[in-house]
N, C-alpha and C positions, 0 to 999 in steps of 0.2 A: 504494500500499500504506500508506495512512494518511500524516498529516503528518510531515514531516521536520523536525528542528531546523534553524533558519535560522542559519546561523553566518557572521558577516561575513568573519573572518580568524582562522585557527588558529595565526598565528604567537606566538612568546613575547612579543611586545610588546603583544599583545591585552589591553585592560583589562577590557572587558566583553563576555561571550559572551551573545548574544542567543538565547533559545529560545522556542518556543511550547508552551503546555500541551496535553497529549493530550486528544484527544476522549473524552468521558463518556458518548457515546451508544453504542447497540448496534453501529451501523456503525464507528465509530471502534474500538471493542473487538475486533470481528471482524477487522478489517484489521491491527491491532496483533498479534492472536494469530496470524494467517497469516505475518506478518512474522517473529515469533519462532520459529514452527515451521520456517521456511525457513532464516533465517539465523543464529539461535543454535543450533538442534539438528540442521539439515542433513536436514530430513526433507520429506515431501511426504504427501498425503492417502492414498498407498499403503502408506507405510513407517511412519507415525505410529502409536504405541502410545497406549493410554490414560493411561499415565505421561508420555509425550512431551506428549499434550494438556494433561495437568495442569501440566506445567513450562511449556509454552507460554502457557496462561492466567495462569499465576503471574508469569511474567516481563512479559506485557502490563500486569498490575495493578501490580506493582512499579514499572513505570515511571511510573505515574501517582502512586505514592507518592513516588518519588524527587524529582520536582519540588517537592513539599511539603516534603520531607526536607531538600533543600538550603536552601530558603527559611527554614526553621525554624533551622537552624544559622546562616545569616547574621543573621537577627533577633537570636538569643542572643550572637552575637560582637558586633554592633554596639551592643547595649543594655547588655551586661555585666550581666545580672540576678543575683541570689542563685540559685543552683540547688540541687536535691535530688539526692543520689546514693544510691540504694536498693541497699544490698549484701545479697544473698541467695544462699545455695548452691544454691537451687531456684527455677525459674521453670516452672511447669507450664502451658506455653502452650497446648497442644491444636493443632489444626489452624488454619492462619492464612489459607488462601484464602478460605474463607467469612467469616470475621471481617473481614479487610481490606477485601473487597467491600462488606460491610455497613456498615462504618465510612466508606467513601467514598460511600455512599449509591447505589450502582449496582448492586444486587442484580438487579433485573428487567431492566436493560440487559444484564447479563452473562449472565443466563440466555436472554434473546432472542438474543443473539450467537451463543451456542452452539447453540441450536436451529436457526438459519439453516444451520449447518454439520453438522446432524444429530448433535450431541453433547448430553449431559444434563450440566448443571452440578452436578447432585447426584452423578452417577457420577464426575465429575472430582474432586469434593471428597472422595470416597471413596477415591481414589487416594493422598491425602496421608497420610502417616504421622504420628501424633502425635509432636512433639518431644519427645524423651527427656531433658528437662532437669528434672524434677521427679518427686516422689512422691505426697505426701498434700496436706492442706490447706493447709499453709504454702506450698508452691510454687504452688498455685492461687491463694491470696491475693495473692501477689507479682504474678501474672500480671494479676489484676483490678485491683490498684492501679496498675500500668503503664498499663492502659487509662484510668483515671480520671484519672491525672495529665495524660495526653495530651488527654483530652476537656475537662479543666478548664483547658487551656493553661498548665499549669505547667511551667517549664523544669526538666527532670528527666532522669536517666539511669539505667538499671538495670544493675547489674554482676553477672555470674556465670561460671560455668564452661561452655565448649561441650563437654559429655560426648559422647564418640564413640558409647558404647553405651547411654546412660542407664541407669536402675536394673536392670530386667530384663523380659523378656516372660514372662507366667506362662502356663504350660501345665498342665493337670490331666492327670495320667496315674495311673490306678488310684486316683483320688480325692485324690491328693496334689499339692501345689504343686511344680512343677519349674521351676526358673529357666533361662532360655536368654538368650544375649545379645540385647539390644534394638537391632538394626540400623536405628536410625532414619534413619540417613545413607546407607543403601545406594543410594538413587536420587538422592542429592545434596539440596542444600537451596537451593531457588530464592529464598528470602528473606533469606539472609545475603550480606554482602559482606566478602570478606577484607581486611583493612587491615594489610597488612605494614609501612607506614610507622610503625605503633604496636606496637613490640615492647619489652619491658622484661626486664631481668635479675633474676631471683630468685635469692636466695643461700640455700643450705642448709649445715648441718654446718659444719666449720672450727672455729676457736676466736676468742675475742675478745681482743684484745691492745690495748696503748697505744702511741701515737706523740705527737709533739710537733707542734703546729700552727705555722705561720709565725712567730706572736708568742710561741711558747714555752708555750702552753696545752696541757696534756695532754689527749688525747682518746681515745675509744675506737673501735675498728673491728673488722672481721671479717678474718681471714686463712684461706688454705688452703680455702675454701669450694668446693662442688660447686654449679655454677650451671646453670640453664636458662633458656629465653626463654619469655616470655608473649606470644603473638600474638592480636591483636584481630580478633574478627568482629562485625560489625554488623548488627542485625536492626531495621528500622524499626517504630516503634509508632504507629499513626495514631490520633488522637482521632477522635471520632464527628461527622462532618460539619462538621469545621472545617479550617483549614490547618496544624494542629499535627502533625508528625510526630517524635516523640521516638525515643530510641536504647535499644535493649538491647545492651550490649557484653558478649560472652562471649569468655573467654579460653581458648585451646588452648596446652598445653604442647609446646614444640619443643627439641629438642637444639640446644646452642651449635655443636657439631661433629656434623654429621649422620652422617659417615663417616670412620673413622680408617684411611687408606690404608696406613699402615706395617703395621698388623695383618693388613689384607687381603693384602698383598704377601707376608707371611710365612705365609700359609695359615690365618690364624685368621679365617674368614669370619664366624663367629657374634660373636666378641669385637669385630670391626671395626664392628658395628652396636649394640653393647651400651649405650653412652651413649644413643643415639637411643630404644632400646626403654624404658630405664629413666626417660628425662626424660618421654617421651610417655605413660607409665602414669598420671601424675598426673590427666590430663584423659581417661583411658580411660573409667571406669565411674563412674556416681552411686553415692555411698556405698558404697564396698567393705565387705564383711563384716569387721567390726572385732572379731571374737571372737579374733584372735590379734595378736601384736605388730606383725607386718608390716602388717596391716590397719588398726591404729591409727595406725601411723606414716604410711601413705598418706592416711588421712583427715585427719590434721593438716596434712600436706603441701598436700592440697587447699585447706584453709582459709586457710593462710598464702599459698599461691601465687596465688589470686585477689584476696585482699585487698591484698597487696603491689603487684600490677600494678594494680589499681583506683586506689590511693592515688598511686602514681607518676603515673598517667594524670590524675587529678584536680589534682595539683601542676602538672603540666604545662600544663593548660588554664588554671589559675589565674595563671599567670605570663606566659600570652598577653595577658591584659587588665590585670594588676596588676603593680606594681613590687616589692611586698614581701608577706612572709607575715604582717605585722602584721594585715591585714584578712581573713586567711583565713577565720575562723569567721562574718564578716559576709558573705562571698560563697559560702560552702560549707556545706551541711548534709548529714551522713551518717548515713542511718537504718540500724542493725544489725538485720536481720531474723533474730531469735533469737540464740542464743549463737555460730553457726557462723562469723560473721565478727568474732568478739570479739577476735581477735588483732590486728586492725586498730588497736585502741587502742595497743598496744605499737609496732606498726610505724610509725604516724605519729609517735610520740614518737622512735623511732631515727631516722627521716628528718629531723625538725626537729632533734634535738639532734647526731647524728653527722653527717649530710650537709649540713645547712643551717646549723649552728653556733649554734643558738638556746640561749639559758640554759634551764636545766630549768624554773623557774617560769614563765617566759614561755611556753614550748612547752607546758607542762601546761595552762595557762590556755586557751590556744587549742584544744587538744585536747579538753577537757571542754565547751567551747562548742559545738564541732564536731559531736560525736556525740550520737546519741539511740539507746535500745535499746528494742525490743520483746520482752517476754518471752511465750512460747508455751505454757508448760506449768506445771502444778501438781504434777506428779510428781517428787518429790525426786530419784528415781533417773534422771530423764531430763535433770537438770541436768548439763551437760557439764563434765568434769573431765579434765585431761590430766596424766600422771605428770611430776613435776619432772625425773626421769632421762631420759624421753623427749624433754621439751621442751629440757633442756640440751644433748642429743646433736644434736637437730635444729635447734634455734634458739639457740644459746648466747648470744649478744648479748641476745636477747629475754628470756631467763631473768633476766639480769642487770638489765634493765630492771623487769621484773616485781617482782623483790625490792625494787628502789628504790621503785617505786609502792606497794607494800604497806607498806614500813617507813614512809614519810611519811603514809600513809592511817592507819595504826594510831597514829601519834603523834596524829592528829587526834582519833581515836576515844578515846584515854586522856585528852586534854584535856577532852572532852565529858563522858565517864563516866569519872570519876576512881576508881581502884582496882578497876574492874569487869574482872577478868582473864578471867572467863569469857566475856564479851562480846568482848573482844579475840580470843579462840580460835575464837569462832563467826563472827565477821566477817572474820577474816583471809583474804585471797585465797589464801594457802597453807594447805592442809588438813593437819594433821600427823597422823601414823599411821605404821602399819608401812611404807607408801609414801606419800611425801609426793606431794600432788596440787595442781594448779593450778585453782582454781574459776573457770570461765570466765564464769558469770554474774556473780559477784562483781566481777570484773575489768571487765565491761560497765557495771555499775552504778556503780562508782567513776569510770570513765573518761567517764561521759556526763552531760549536763545534765538528761535527761529519760529516765524509764523507765516504760513504760506497758504496761499489761494490754490484753487484747483482747475483754473482755466486763466489764460492771459487776460480776457475781459474781466473776469471774476476778481482776480488780484488787483487789476488797475481800479475798479469800482471799489474794493476795500480800502485802499490807500487813498483814494479821493473823497470817499463818502463815510462808509459805516464806521470805520476806526482810524479816520484821517489824524485825529490828535496824536495817536500812538505811533503812526507813520512818521510823523514830524518830529516825535520825540526820539524814535529809534528807526530811522529809515534802513539802516543795516539789517534789521532783523526780518525784513520783509522780503519774499520771494515768492515765485511760481512754481508750481510742479502741476502742469496740466495731465488731468487723469488719464488711465489707459484702461485697457482690458486684455485679459489673458487669451492670445489666439489659441491656445490649446483647448480650453473649454468652448470658446464662442465660435470656432470655425472646424478645427480638427475634430473634435468630438461632436458638437452640434450638428454639423453638416459633413459627415464622414465622405459621402460620395463626391462632393464638390471638392474637399479637401485633398481626397486621392488624384482627382482630375488635375488640380493645381500641381501637385507633387509630381505627377507624370510630366508636366510640361516645364517645370522650373526647378525640380529637386525639392528635398524636405527641409532645407535650411530655414525657410521661412517661419517654421514652427517656433524657433527660438530666436530669430531676427526677422521681424515683421517687415522690415525695410525691403527684404529680398522680394516682397510682392510686386516691387516696381518692374522685375523681370515679365510680368504680365502685360505691361503697356504695349510692347510690340504686337501682341495677338489681339488688342482691342478693335483692330480694323479687318481682321482676318473673318471673312463670313462664315467659313467652317467652324472657327472657334466660337464666334457669336452663336452659332446655331446650337453647337454643343454645350455652351454656357447656359442658354435659355433652357435647354432640356434638363440641365441639373436643377435649375430654378424651378421648373414644372415638378420634378420629382420631389422636391422639398415640399411643394404645395400638396401633392398627393399624400406623403407622410403626415403632414399636418391635419389634412382632412381625415385620415384614418384614426388620428389620436383624439381629434375632438370629438368625432362619432361615438369612439369608445367611452370618453371620459364624461362628456356633457351632452350627448346626443344631438350635436350641432351637425347640420348636414351642409358641407362646403362643396361648391363646384370649382374644381382647381383650374378649369379653364377661363375663370373670371379673374379680374384684376384685385389684387389683394392689398387693402390700404389698412395699415395697423398703426395703432397708437396703444402702447402698453408702458404704464407707470403708475407711482402713486396718484389717486385721485386728489387734485388739488385745484383750486380756482387759478392759481398762477400758471399751472401746466396746460389749462385752457382745453380740457376735453370737452368744455361747453362749446368752444368754436367749432370743434369737430361735428358735434350733434347739429348745431345750426346748419352747417354744410349740408350734412346729410338729409336734413328736412328740405333744404333748397333743392338738392337733387331730386327728392321725392316729388315736390311740386313741379319741376320740369317734366317728369314722366307724367304725372297726372294732367298736365297742360297739353300732353301729346308731343312734346318736343324730344323725340326719342331717336330721330335720325342722327346716326354718328355717335350716338350715346354708347360709352364704354361700359359694358357689363362689370359690374364690381361688387366686392364684399368688403364691407367696412367692420374690422374688429376693433374693439376697445376692451382693454383689461386693466385691472387694477384695484387696490383696496383703498377704502377710506378710514382714517382715524375713527375709532368708535364714537367720540365725541364731536366730531366735525359734521356739523348739521348740513351745511351747503354742499360739501362733498357727497354726502349720502343722498341729497336730493338730485344731485347730478346723475349719480348712479341709477335713481329710479327714473329719471326723464329718459336716459338712454334706453332703458329696458322697455318703457312705454312706447317710445318711438320705433324701437325695433319690432315690437308685437305689431303695431299698426302696419308698418312698411312690409314686414315678411308675410303678414296675411292677405295684403292686397293683391289681387291676381294681376292687376296692372304692372306690378313690379316683378313679375315672375321672368326670371332669366336676365333681369337688368340690374336690380339693386337688392342688395341684402345688409343688414346691420345686426351684429351680435355683440353682446357683452360678455366676454370670456370670464366664466366666473373662477375665483380662487386663483388668481394670476400668481405664479411661482416661477422658480428658476427652471424647473423641469418643462413646465410649458413654454417658457421663453426659448428653450432650445429646439422648439418646433417652430413658434410663431415666427422668430426672427429670419431664420433662413427662407421661410416661405414668403415673406413680404416682398411686394414689389415697390411700395412706397412706405416710407417711414416718417412718422409724423413728430416733428420736434418744434411745437409751435407755441412755446411759452412766451409770455410777455418779456420783451427785451430788457435786460438788466435785472431779472429776477432768478433765473436758473444758473447756479454755480458753475456747473460743468455740463453734467448729463454724461452717460456712458452708454445707454441705449442707443444713442445716435451713432456711436463708433460701432457697436455690434452689427447694426442694420447695414451699414456701409461695409463692412468687412465681408458681408454676405452677398453683397450685389444689389441691395436695396438702394433707391434714390431716395434723397431727403427733401422733404418740403419743411422749411422751418425759417423762424426769425433769426436775425443776428444776434445770439443770445448763447451764453456759456461757451462751450468748445465748438458749437456750430461756426463760431468766427474763425478758428483755427482751421476747421475742417474744410471751410470754404478756401482758405489760403493753400491748404495742401491739395485737395481734389480739384480745385478750380470752381469758382462761383458758377460758372456756365455749365457745371455738371450737377448742380443742384438746384432746387427751386427755392430762393430766398424771396420773403415778402414781408410787407408790414413796417412799422414804425422801428426806427433804430433806438438804441439807448438814449441818445441825445434828444430824438424826438419825444420819446415817452417822459424824459424829464420835463421837456418844454411844456407837454400837456399837463402834466401835474402842477408845474408853476402857475400856468396860465388859467388854470381850472377846467376840469373835464367836464364836457355836457353831453353824456351819452345819449340824451333825448334828441340831441340835434342830429345824431347819425340816424336814429330811427325815423326822424322826419324826412330826411334827405335821401335816404337809401330805400328805394321801393322793394329791393330784394330782401333787405333785412327787415323791414317793417312787415312784409307778408309773412316772414318766418316766424317773428316774434307774436304776431297777431293769431297766428295757428295754434300756439302753445298758449296764449292768454285766453283764447275762445274755447280752451278745453278739448281741443281735437283730439289730444293724446291722452286725455283723462276723462273721456265721456261718462265713465261710470263712478269717478272717483271725485268729481267736482273740482274746485279751484286749488288743486294741490300744487300746482307749480307757480302760484302767486309770488313767492319769495323770490324765484328764479327770475320772473319776468321784471318785478320791482327792482332787483339788482341790476338786470341789464339796462333797464330805462333811467335809473336814477344814481345809481352808485357806480357800477362797473369798474372796480378798482383796478382791474388787469385788462382793461381796454379791449375786450371782446369786440365791441360794437365799432371801435375806432379802426380795427384790422379786418373787419368782416368782409368788406367789398375787395380788399387787396387779396385776402385769402381766396375769396371764390374765384378771381380772374387768375390767380396762379394755378389753382387746382384745374381750371380749364386748359392751362398750358400743359400741365401734366398729362391730362387725358388726351390732348392733341397730339403730343409726341408719341404717347404709348400706341395710339390708334394709327396714326398715319407714317410713323417712320420706326417701325420695330428694330430696324437694323442700328439706327442711332440710339435707340433705348439700350439695347444690348451693349453698345459701345461704351455708353456713360455706365451702365452697371459694371463693366469690367474695370473701367477706370476708377470707380468708387473704391473697388476692393484694392486695386493695384496701388493707390496713393494713400491708403490709410495707415500706412506702417508707423507713422509717428505716434499713433495712440495705442500703442502696445504698453500693458502695464510693466513690461519689462524695462522700457526706456524710462517710465516714470520711476520705478523702483532704483534703477541705477543713478539717477539724479538724487533722490532722497539718500542714497547710500553714500555718493561721492560729495554732495554739497550740505547735507544736513548732519547725517549720522557719523560720518567718517568711519564707516564699516566696509571692510573689504572682503571679497570672496575667499572662502576656505574650503577647497575641494576635499571630497572624502575618498578615500581609497576603496578599491573595490573590496567586498566583503570577503572574498575568497583570496585576496591577496595575503 
């Protein structure tokens, strides 16, 4: 049953345990799979379910990762390199079986092994539930970054929370989003390994007090705290076709006392488990609804919980190879992925000053050199703030440290900008007002040596607007790191037929150097290549149609034009603009203007935050419009609209390769970067979009003539805001817009439900903060250009499709991570020797 590990002696005196690497051919994988089914799962061919077979193959593949994983950790321990620690409250990993097989380079071997047993690798991959560890682009970016760190052989670890239920599973009931628990761990997780030896005490509440140290020095500490434990779970992160396997360490909350026997013996059965229940709530659900006080407190608890555990773990690891904290910043780089981990700045100061007895200035110097902060938003309302009262109650010592940090910082500002009291007020970490608030973004900026945006436009707007005062204070801190995506997941794995076709033409180097796709450019004008390219696009459409039929009973016609918008549902992302355009197309059909009409299927997918009323109303409108359009016989074969429920990474891996048109239509100046835009272009979709986020740089790389850019630019948007936006003006002066809005307001799409879309209509007519009405006509006109090109010049469409993929090389996460490593972290690659060497 496959090779066994050769062990000389298992006695405690053994210094070297010899082992042989697992066979990577089909026969070895098959034998390992059978071994796991029998000895790990206690099943045979008669009793094993598809889930069992998925787990059996996953365990077999994990064995092949573990050998490299151990070798990687041994290499890091012996070499003691500087390491990067990536702190993120989200890691949207998606399914791992296919990704791990692909990165090991054994896709065809694994497929062959399963076929020999009468199993389908694709069916087994479908049994894996997407890991519920993230929500939107921020979490998916973190996952791409982990892949690139391992592929680039960088010593790195990701830190996050092992959410038991994830964000939520989205069901659509009567058109409305309904959130149900996302039980992603219901069948277990074959990729994680529990590490009970790594547990850390996390302290909440209590009060800060003074005590005298052994030398008489007065020090601060915490008393009467309510403590929980953070328990580590490790997930292997393999690089592509190398020996590096890095680690994603996720923390699960555990009660210190699992069970109160005294309460139980007195008949208080519920009370006896109360501490356990309250403790484990912290890692129960991703991003609890924070519309109420308890929700806000739980979210802040989550942030402190995982950052404190991670920092304690980093310090432990540091002391394994170093005698002092003096070189901590020289050996450890910590990247804060947005403001969620910003409390880490304060916790590291507390650990240094209170626990390790460092002097304040010495500790603060290390902290600033260690941390770097990535900003992910241009929306002022999205910048995280916590009330001083909440912070003082939950983390009393940390609130003291924040006040001290702020006091010293404002002294620096006053020296630099003498007499500028207004600037002091604007820059204070503590926001004054009816309720004092802690500005977490400001804390992250003050406590870091680097602050980066995630697209050139985003970084420019940060420096000129959102945090201009800080840029004027420390211009050297600010830099740009345009986001990227991993080509392994988003082309090689998601679109394997096209990936193989590309590799036949230009070789396989592009998988680790995406700039190699430039070699496709000479083929863009080749009619035979164009024909083959579009055949692969059609194949991706057929694969999507099969999946959506299986998952959601959605019927797609692959011969139709596929127009796709998939992302979080948010007003600034303007799914509403797409819906209005769809209604406009519907009216054209009803008017009989169908000559030359491009038959098209419009797909929209995404989740709305549970407490985001307007986003949930938009989902309801999409579904109501969908029902009317799809049931109208006049639209048959011409127009379909579908809301794809429960949008997730595994769905994106089918939607993105199948798309003809990518919707990137956010209000200019609102999207930090976007990464969906990059994934679509990599797979040959053309982009319709505003000059926002990374669209600007994509236009520079691909050529604006190979995209469909429309609408107000950032400077135009700012001018509209400054002069006063009057959306009713656009309603009155645009017959097309007026007709669409009137159809909604007259309840055509809610005939049995009354005036349920009144708030959407009123928003469009009298508020419209994201300028849907201002950009409507430009969007409609540009969409007509899209359809005209697709209908009248298919060869030119194919050419542009090829050029989009060929020129997307800049937007690899490998390039992004290389820049982080060289320009921020000062972390260098450390190759891992072959496990058989």
